[in-house]
Structure formats: C-alpha cells, structure tokens
N, C-alpha and C positions, 0 to 999 in steps of 0.2 A: 533253368526254367522251372524244373520240378521243385527245387529248393524254394524258389519264390512263391510257388503255389502252396507249398507246405506251410511256409511262414504266414501267408495270407489266411490260410485256413485256421491256423492256431490263433492268429489275431482276431479273426471273426468269432471263434468259439469263446475266447476270453471276453470279448466285448459283449456277446450274448449272455455269458454267465454273470458278468457284472451288472448288466441291465436287469436281469431277472432278480438278482439280489437286491438292487435298489428298489425295484417295484414292491418287494416284500416288506420293506422298511416302512412303518407307519409314518404318515406325513408329519405328525407332531415331533416324533423322534428325529426325523430327517432334518426338520427346521432347526432343532436344537443342535444337531451335529454340525450343520452349516454355520450356525452362530459361533460355536466353539472354534471352528477352523478360521472363520473371519476375524474373530478377536485375536487369535494367535498371529495371523498374518498382519493385522494392523499394528500390534505390538512389535513384531519383527521389523516392520517398515519404519516405525518411530525410532527404534534403536539404530537402524541402518542409516537413516538420514541425519540423526543426531551425531553419529560418528563422522559423517561427511562434513557437517557444518562446524565441527570442533576438531579439526585435524591437529594432531600433536606436532607433526613435523612440517615445517615450512621451508620453502626454497631447497628442498631435497635433503638438507642436513642440519637444520636449525630447530632446536627445541626451546621454547620460551620458558624461562624460570618463573616460579611463583614469586609473589611480592615479598618485601622485607618482613622478616619475623615469622614467615610461614614455615611449615615442616617439609621434610623431604618428600618427593613423589617418585614412585616407581612405575616405569612404563614397560610394557611387553611389545617388543618390536621384532621385525624380521630384517636381516641384513643380507644383501646380495653381493656376490663377488668372492666370498670366501670359498664357495663350492661351485663347481661348474654346472651341476645338475639340479640344485635346489637352493631355496632360501633357508638361512639358519636362524632359528629363534634366539632372541637376545633380550634379557632383562637388564635394564639400566636404572640407576638411581640418580635423580637430578636434584641437587641442593637448591634452596631458594636464593634469591639475590642477597648480597651482603654489601653493607656500606664500607667504604674506606674510612680510615681514621678521620680524615679531613671532612668527609661527608657526614660522618656521625656527629662531629663537633658542631657542624652547621645545623643539623637537625635538633640537637640538644639546645642550642641557642634559640632556635625558632620556638621550640616548645616553651622554654622559660619566658620568652617575651610575651607569649600568649597564654600563659598558665592560668590566669584569672578566668578566662573564658572556659577552661576545661574543668575547674574545680569549684567554682562559685555557683550556688543555686539561686534562682530567682533574681531579685533586684538588689541583693546585698553586695557588698564589696569587701575586699580584704582589709580595708581601712576600718570597718566596723562589722565584725562577724558576731552574729547572735544565733545563728542556726547551723545545723550540720553542714559540713563541706563534702564534696564528692571527690575524695582522694583516690583517683583511679590508679590502678596498679599496672595497667597496660594500655598503650595506644596502638591498636592493631593496624591502623592505616599507616603508621610510621614504623612499626616493628620495634617499638621501644618499650621496655619495662621500667616502672617507676617505684621507688621505695621512699617512705616518708617517716619523719620523726619531728616532734615539736619540742622546742626549747624556749622557755620563758626568759625574758631579759629583765633580771632583777638582781640587786646586790644583796637582798635579804635571803639567807639560806632557807628560812622557813617558808617564805613565799615561793622560792624555787621548787622546793619539795611539794608544796601544796598545788602548784600549777603545772608541774612537770608533765602530767598526763591530761592537761586541760583539753587538748585535741588528740584523739586516739588515732591509731594507724589507719583505721577505716573511714576517718573523717568525722566521727561523732564528737560533738562539742559539749563538754560537761561544764556548762556555765550556769547551772541552776543556783549554785551557792555563791556566786560572785556578788559582793555587796553593791547596792544601788549606787550609781555614779562612778564605779571603779572601772578602769580600762586596763586590761592585762595585755602588755606588749610582748611580742616574741617573734620567733621565725620558724617556719617549716623548713627542715633540712631535706632537700630533694636530691636523690642520687638516681641517675638514669643509666640504663645499660642496654646494649644490643650486640648482636654478633657482627663482627667485621672481618674484612680480609686482612690477614696478618701482613705486617710490614716486612715482607720478604719476597724475593723474586721467584722463588721456587719452593716446592714442598717436597723435593726429593729426599732431603735429609730429615724430614719430620714425618711422623705418623699421619696418614691421611685423615683420620678421624679428628685428631688433635688440631690439625691444620684448619679444618673447616670450622670447628667449634671453638673459635677464639672470641671470648666475650669481653667487650670493652665497657668500662664503667667511667662515668663522668666524675668530675670533681663535685663535691657537695655544693649545691646552690642554696642560697638563703632566700626564702620567700617570706617577707615580713607581713605579719598580721596583727590586728588589734581586735581582741576579744572583749565584747561588752556584755553586760548582764542580759539574761534572757527576758523577753517581754512576757509578762503574765497578765491574764485577765483577772478580774476581781475574784472570780470563783477559784482560779488556780492559786492565787495568793492566799485565800482562806484555807484551801486544802493543804497547801505547803505549810502554813502556820500550824494547822491541826496536827499534821504528821510530826512536825518538830516538837510540839507539846507532848504528844503521845510517846515519842522516843525519849524525851527527858523524863517523863513519868516512869517509863519502863526501866531506865538506868538507875534512877534515884530510889526505886522501890524494889530492888532485887531481893531484899530480905523478906518482903511481904508475901503472903500466900496468894494474893490476887493482884492483878493490874487494874488500877482505877482509871477509867477513861474520863477525860474532861467533859463536863456537862454544860460548859459555857465558853464561848470564844468571841471576843470583841462584841459583847452584848447580845450574842445570838445563843438561844437555848438549843442544846444538842441532845439528841436521843439516839440510841443504837438498837439495831436488831440484826439477826443473822440473815445473810443473803439466802434466799430460798432457791433450792435446786428445782428447776422446772423440767427436769428430764422426764418426770412421770407423765407430762402432757404428750410425750411422743408416742407412748404405748397405745392410747385409744386410737390415734390416727393409724398406727401400724395395724391394729386390729381391724379397723374399717377397711383399710387397703387389702388386708388378707382376705376378709369376708367377700369383698368385691371380686378379688382374683379367683376365689373359690367358686363364686357364682358364675363368672365368665367361663371358668374351666369346666364347670358342670354342664353349662350350656353347650360348650364346644364338644365335650365328651358325648352328650346326648345326641347331638347332630351326627357325630362320627359313628356312634353305635347304630343310629337309624340308617345311615348310609350303608354301613356294613350289612345290616339286617336285610335291607332292600336288595342289595347285590346278591346275597345268598338266596333270597326268595326267587329272584329272577333266574338264577342258575338252576334252581330246583324245579322251576315251572314246567320245563319240557319233560322232566322225569315224571312229574305228577300227571300230565296229560297223557303220556304214553301208557302209564299204568291204568288210567281210567279206560283207555281204549281196549287194553287187554282184558280187564275185568268185565267191562260191559259187553265185550265180544263173547266172553264166557258165559253170559246170561245173568250176571249180577245187575241189580239196580244201581243207580248212581249213589244212593245212600249207602248200600252195602259195600259198594266199591270203595268209598271213602273210609268206611269203618275197617275194611280188610287192609287197605294200604296203611292206615295208622297202626293197627295191631301188629302187622308184620314188621314194621319199622321199630316198634317198641321192643319186640323180641330181639332184634339186632342190637338195640341199645343196651338191653339187659345183659346180653352176651359180650358187650363191649366190642362189637364188630363195626359199629357205626357211631359217630358223634351225634349228639342231639342238635338238630338244626331248627331254625325258626318255623319253617313250613310245617314240620311234624308236631311242633308245639301247638300251632294253630289247629291242626287236624285233631289233636288230642282234645282241645276245647270243643271242637265241632262234635266229637263223639260224646262228650259229657252232655252237650245240649240235646243230642238225640236221646240219650238215656233219661233225660228229664222231660221227654215227650214234648219238646218244643216243636212247633210246626216246621216242616222241612224247608219251606220257602224262607222263613225267618232265619233259620240256621245258615242257609247259603248267603243270604243278604248280609247277615252279621259277619260271616267270614270275609266277604269282599270289603266290608267297612273296616274291619280290623287290619287287614293287610294293606288296603288303600293303595294298590298298584293297578295300573291300567290293564295289565294282562289278566290278573285275577278277577277284576271287575268284569272284563269281557267274558271270562269263563263262567262266572256266576250268571251273567245275563243269558249266555248260551244255554246253560242248564235249566234256568227258569223258563226260558222260551220253549224248550223241548218238553218240559214237564206239563206245560199248558196245552201244547199242540200234539204231544206224543213223542216217543223216542225213536220214531222211524228213521229220521235223518241224522240222529245224534252222532252215530259212529263216523259218518262221512264228514260231518262238521268238526268233530274232534280231530280227525286225521288232518284236515286243513289247518286247524289250530296248532297241531303238533309240528307241522312244517314251519309255521311262523315262529313257534316257540324255540325250535332248534336254531333258526336264524338269529333270533333274539339272544339265545344263549351264547352263540359265537360272538355276537357284537359285544355282549356284556363281558365275556372273558377277554376279548381284545382290549376293551376299555380299561379293565382292571390291570392288564399287563402294562398298558401305557402309563397308568397312574403309578404303578410300582417302579417303572423306569424313570419317571419324572422325579420320584422321591430319591432315586440314586444320583440324580444330577447334582444336588448340593454337595455331597462329598467329592464327586468328580470335579466340580468347579473349584472346590477348595484345594484339591490336589493339583489342578492345573495352575491355580494362583500361586501355590507354593513353588512349583517348578519354574514359573515365570519369574518370580522374585529371585530365586536362586540364580537364574541365568542373567536377568536384566540388571540387578543391582551391581554385581561386579563389573558388568560392561559399562554402565553409566559412571561408576566410580573411576574406572580407568580412563574414560573419556574426559572427565573433569580434571 
C-alpha cells in the first residue's frame, strides 16, 4: 500500500512538473513542435503501411524473383527455428528470373518477327529507309540485349567500302550523298543475348557465380533494308551544293594564300559576312537584374534595420521612464533630466562601457536642439515624430500635458507609465526570443529532413 502511494505521488509530481513546463513554452513554439512530431509520425505511418502492402515473403516461404534482365536483389530477413529464444537476422540475395534455352529462342524469334515495329520511326518502312532508325540496344521488358551491324549487298568492292557504314550502330543513316534514284540494298546483322539457366541439372560441380551468369547469344539474324536518298528541300539542296563548291575550292586552292568563296550559285548572287556574337546583349540585362536585386535588397535591409531599431527603442523605453522618475524626483526639470540622461550615457560610451543605442542617439539630437534654443514643446514633439512609436508618442503627450497644467501629478503618471513600460519590455523580449527560435527552425527542419531521408530511403529501397 505504501509503495502504491509512493508511486502515485511520484507520478503526480512528474505530471505537475511536465504541465508547468508545457505552460512556459510559447504557443507559437509549441505549435511548431507539434507540427514536427506530427510530420514524423505521418512519415513513419507511410513507411509502415508501405511495408505491409508490399510484403516480400508470400505463403510463408516464397520470395518472388524480379523480371528477366533485372539485377540481383538483397533482402534482410529474420528466420525462426534456428534458436529457441530469438529470431536470427539473415541477408539473402535473390537472382532475377532466367530463360531456359528454349524460352530464349522463342523470345528471339518473336522479337525478330516484330523488329520493324521496334526500330522504324514514323511512317517509313525497312523497304525504303531515308531517315535514322532506332537501333535499340536493350529491350527491358524482355530482358534481351541487341547488337547491330550493317552490311551492304553489292559485288562492287568500292561500293561495299563506300556504303559499309551507311547505317551506324546507333541507327544514324548517312544517306546524304547517295545519288538521286539510287537504292542501296543490304541487311542489318542482329545478334541478341540474355542470361539463361544452364543446361545442367545441378550446379554442385560449378561455381555458383558462373552458374548463374550464363549468357546465351542468338545466331545472327539478317534484317534486310533498302536505303534511299534523303529528301531535301530546295533550301537544303542549295546549301548542300554550296558546301560542295566551297570544299572543292578549298582543296583545289591549297597553294593560295586565301580561300575564294563562290559569289554565284545557280544564278543566285551570294555575299558573306561574319556571324555576329550577340553575347554582349546579355550583360545589360544582367546589369538591370543586378540593379533591381540591389534595390530590393536595400529595401529589405532598410525594413530590417528599422525593425531592429524599433525593438531596441522599445527595450530602452522602460529604462528612460525610470530615469526620468529618479531625476524629476531629485528636483530636476524634464528638460534637465533629458540632458543629464544623455550626458551620463555619452560618458559611458566614451569609456566603452556601453554601446551606442538608437534612443541615446535621439536624446543627443534633443540636446543639440535645446542648445540651439528651440522651444521646448517643439523639441519634445520632434522627438516623438522621429521615433514614431506609440510608447514615445504617449510619453511626449504626457510631458506636454503636464508642462501646460503643471508638474504636480507628473511623477505619479510617470510611475504608472513605468509599470506599463516594463510589461511592454517583457512582451518585446518574449517576442524577440520567439523570432530567434523561429529562425532556428529552418536548420532544424533541414536536419530532420536529412535524418528522415537517411532512414526512409533504405527502407523503401528494401521494400521495392
């Protein structure tokens, strides 16, 4: 019974402690903390349910292989039964599915029968090729690799050499120089390959790695094609003729100091000029963009500086009011109190005991205005206008009101204002602390994201 009461007391104390701690956390920070925890729980739930929906093991002991032509997959499992008291971790590698030799031959035959649909672009056919072909090197859906080579069918050795690389391995058709009306006949030699199951009943007498990686190659298939001249527009024909003429002039005039460009082609007058580099046009735009960015940056900096200045003025307001109470209570007038406060702080600045703050800069200006014999009321009104904050405007109104009606109740009113000023100072300090905490959220979120990626990516990869 005593132990039960003791534990209940400890639990109650812990609960009260946590409750008091939560109450001290600002609402904005608390909401952000709840958001972080909620996001982490949602991500955890996504990973958990993804793992349930994509189970690796089915029927207790079956793992489905990946499709033909895929790579090996490694799974981290736990096996029960090896030890009586715990499950044993086990990493296994599962190879993708492989064809038998007969299945591979059937797949090769199917691909050859439908090869035109794989390699021909647009509405052309292998009977009249005048554009590039799509000579694919791998059909992922079948797990088959393809290699190509072109051989022209001609008895003339010079034509054979000329057209040997008419169709390149990547499918590019070099038919620009085929004479009009000429048809070049040849065939594409196609060899296909894929990994297959070896024709053996057991792998006991073979190395496991060699057993799995047995690559089977097909016999070369001949895919007959007719290559026709490329279709040119009038502009392309003229450009081709001009290039040919320039090349001839270049070769025939190697001994000359200069290359003479043709000035006429098929009755057309030609002239030449150097292509102008328009890069210089980029720099004015870059300058305009930079100027706009500087303007926006300056505006942002000005707003930030004003915000910082206002915060410092609000923090110093309670200090100013308390000093006015002390000096007016000692018999000084409001004017002399301001002058004394400014002079004393200037001494601290000169001795490098205090930094220069916006409030005392404004008080320095106020003292200069007094030295120039400006009317006292105008000096106070100008101070409120320069600072342009509600608290200081209220203080100036209070001082002006008491200057007109007498300073009898000034001390009492300043004491009330000091209480409000200290409350305002606490509020301002709290707000600045929350803003500083908010600025720290970005790096914290980045760290959280990095940790989530480190955890989730391997988990999702293993699931897939």
